[in-house]
Structure formats: C-alpha cells, structure tokens
N, C-alpha and C positions, 0 to 999 in steps of 0.2 A: 628248717621250714618255718617261715614267718606266719603267725596266726593272729587273728582278730576275733574278739568276742563281741557279738551284737545282741544285746538283751536289755530290756528295761528294768530288770530286777537285779539289784546289786548282789544279792546272795548267789544268784546264778553265776555271776562273774567269779566270785570267790571259789565256788565249787569247781568250775572248769579250770581256773588258775591252779588250784591245788592238785588236780589230776595231772595237768600239763607239767607241773613242777617235777613230776616223777619221770618225765621223758626229756632227756637232754637234747634230742634232735628237734624239739619244738621251741620256738622263741616268740614270746608275745611282743607285738609291736604297738598295740593300743587297745583301748576299750571304747565301745560306742553303746549309747543307751537308747538310740533311735536310729532310723534309717538315714536321716539327713546327716547326722554326725558320721555315720558309716561312709556315706558318699564322699565326704571331704577327706576322710582317711585313705580310702581306696584310690582317690585321685592323686594323692601326694606320696603314698608309700607302696612298696611292693608287698602284696599280700598273697600268700600261697594257699592258705586255708582259713575258712571262716566258720565259726560256731554260731549258728544263726537261729534266733528265736522267731516265732511266727507272729504272735499277737503283740504288737507294739503300737504306740500312738503315731498318728500322722500317716504312716505307711506300714502295712504288714510286711513281714519278712519276705514273703513270696512276691508281693507287689514290687518291692525294692529290687529283688533278685532279677525280675524281668526287665528292669531298666539297664542292667549291665550288659554291654556288648560282648565282653569276654570274662565271664565270672570265674573266680578261682574255685578251688575245691570247696564244697559245702557239706558240712555236717549239721543237720537240723537238730536243735534241742528245744523241745516243747512239751507242754502238758496235754496236748490235744492230738489224739491219734487219728482223728477224722481227716486230717490234711495229708496223710501219708502218701496216698496215690498221686495227688497233685505234685508233691515233692519229687517223687521218682520220675514224673513226666518232665521235671525241670533238671533232670540229670544230677540230683544230689548224690553224695556218696553213701550217706547213711542217715537214719531217722531215729533219734534217741528220745524216748519218752521219759520225762521227768517224773519221779527222781530216778536217775540211772546210776548203776554201780560202776566202780572203777574197772572191773573186768569187761563190762559192756562198752565202756568208753574206750578201752584199749583195743577192743575188737574193731570199733569204728575207725580209730586212727590207723590201725594196720591196713584196713581197706584203702585208705588214702594212698599209702605207699605202694600197695599192690596195683592200684589203678595207675599211679604215676609210672611204674615200670611197664605195665601192659600197654599204655597209651603212647609211649615213646621209646620203643626198643632200639631204634636206630641211634639214639643219643646215649645209650648205656653200654659200656664195654664190659668184658668179662671181669676185669679187675674190680670195677665198681660194684658189680653184682656179688662178687665174692665177699664184699664188706658191707652189704646192705644189712640193716638191722630190723628185728621184729621182736614182738613179745610172745613168750611161750609159757603157757600155764602148766605148772607142775608143783607138787608138794605144797599145795594151797598158797602158792606164790606166783607172781608173774616175773619171769626171768627175761631180761633184755639180752639177746644174743646176736652175734654177728654170724652171717652165713659162712664167713671165712674161717670160723672156729669149729665148724662142724666136721667131724670125721665120717660118721655114718649114723644111720637111724636103724634101729631094730624093732620090729613089731613085737608087741607084748600084750596079747589079747586085744582088748579095746583101747589099749594105751600104746605108747611108744617109748623106747629108751633112746634118747638123743645123746650120742657120745660126742663130747667136745674135746679139744686138745688138753684141757685141764680137769674136766669133770664129766659126770653123766647126769642127765636130768630125766626123770620119769615124767613124761608128758601126758596130758589128758587127750591129746590129738591122736587119731589113727594114722598109721603110716601112709595111707592113701591120701589123707588130707595134707600131710606134710609134703608128699610128692608133688601135689598140685601147687603148694605154696612156694617151694624152693625152685630157683631158676634151673631150667632143664639143661642149660649150657654147662652147668657145674655139678649136677647130681644125676646119678644113674641108678635105676632099679635093677639089681642083678639077681634078685631072689625074691620070692613072695614076702619074705620076712626082712629083707635088707635093702637099704637105699644108701649109696655111698657117694662121697665127694670125690669126683674123678681126679682133681688135682692133688689129693692126698694119697693116691695109690702109689705104693713103693714098687710093687711088681705083681705080675699075674703068672701063676704057675699051676698047670693042670686045672683043677676045678676050684681053685682058691684065689682070692684077691687079698693081698697083704696091705694093711694100712697101719702104720706105726707098729704097735705091739699086738695087733689084732689080725686074725685070719677069718675072712668072710667067704662062705661057700657061694658058688655060682649055680643058680637054679637051671635045670634042664631047659625050661621054656624061655630063659633069658640069655642063652648063649649067643644068639645073634647080636644082641646089644653089645656084648663084649667084643665080638668080631668087628663090628662097626667102629667101636672105640679104637681098636688096634689098627684099623685101616684109616683112621682119621676122618671118618664120615660123621 
C-alpha cells in the first residue's frame, strides 16, 4: 500500500516514517509539506493512504481533502482534537492526536486494511483473505501475523491464546474481538472458548475437531455451525 505524508512539520514526517518502517506492507511514495505540493503528487502517482495534518499554510488539510473527487484512505494526524467530528463526516479512517504511540498508530493502520476488505468483498477471494496480515498485541510486543498461519484461538479470561503453525501468542484481545476481525469465510466459532481456522481442520469425530496435534471440543450450542460446515453451507 502506497502512502503519502502531508504535514508542514518535518519532525512529524520522521515520526510517521519511523513507525511505517516497521510495517513491510506500507511503502512511502513521497512527502508533502503543504496542500499544493500534495495535489501535484496525487495527480501524478498512485496513493492508497494519506497521513494528513490539518493546520497547514495556504489550505488546511480538510479544505484540501474536500477538493479531491475520489480521495484515498485518510488517517488524520493532528494536535487539535476539536476537528474530529468534521473529520469523520469526511469519511476518514482514523483521527490520531499528536503525540501518538506506535500501538495507537498500528491500530489506525489495521483499520485501513479492515475497511479495504469490508468495502470490496467481491474483489477478494478466500486465498487472499487467508494471507491477509494484521498486528496483534501480546507479550508487550506487536506481532505481525498472517491469517493463513492461524490454527485456532482459545479464550483465556480477558485474553486469548492465538495458536499459529509455529508458535502461540498470548494476545490482549478477547476472543469475541478476534472473531469480528478474522474473515468469516475462513474462521468458525465452534465453542464459547474456541475459534478455529476451517481450512486447518484434519477431521471431525464425535464432539471433537482435530487440527494438527490439537483436539478442540465442539460446544453444544455451536453444533449447527459444524453441521452447516459439513454440508458445505
């Protein structure tokens, strides 16, 4: 995903560039220090995502945004919270108040990808969904994982254990949040405490689902979901 930073403060560019350097799926195409520079860049290059400041010389970020017939995804980065409502009326993805942390920045970027998937489901097949990536907070770190590497998720109080093909991550997310995040075409809740990747199921026998070396119980209230899976519905 190609991104552009529009901000009149050079230090803001350095901070965002530093955060984006941690994300291999983001590629910077340019920097703009006012709206007029940004217009020239957008006219000549494909921009998927803009990190947009509001208070800038000549034109504010929102004034410039209103001139675009088909704006790309927008994450606002500003020191002024009073413009938040206007921003959401312009369909921005997220509104980051300076100074913002890496974890808050990652949350905003994840929203961009979630919106991309939700807005164009007809253009995304199951294989691409299996290999979509997102960041998961766990062990005081942010792990970038592919949905194709997830075997299953186990509820663990207010946390979740996310079992991957090679490791397990103790996540700060509840299982209900992960169920919403992960593509429904590929993940199925089969128990109040378990969410499984359907393409990783080896076999189903009795009240158990087998994935690799794991046996997952099927909850009584979730049996119909298993029947629908078996019938191909």
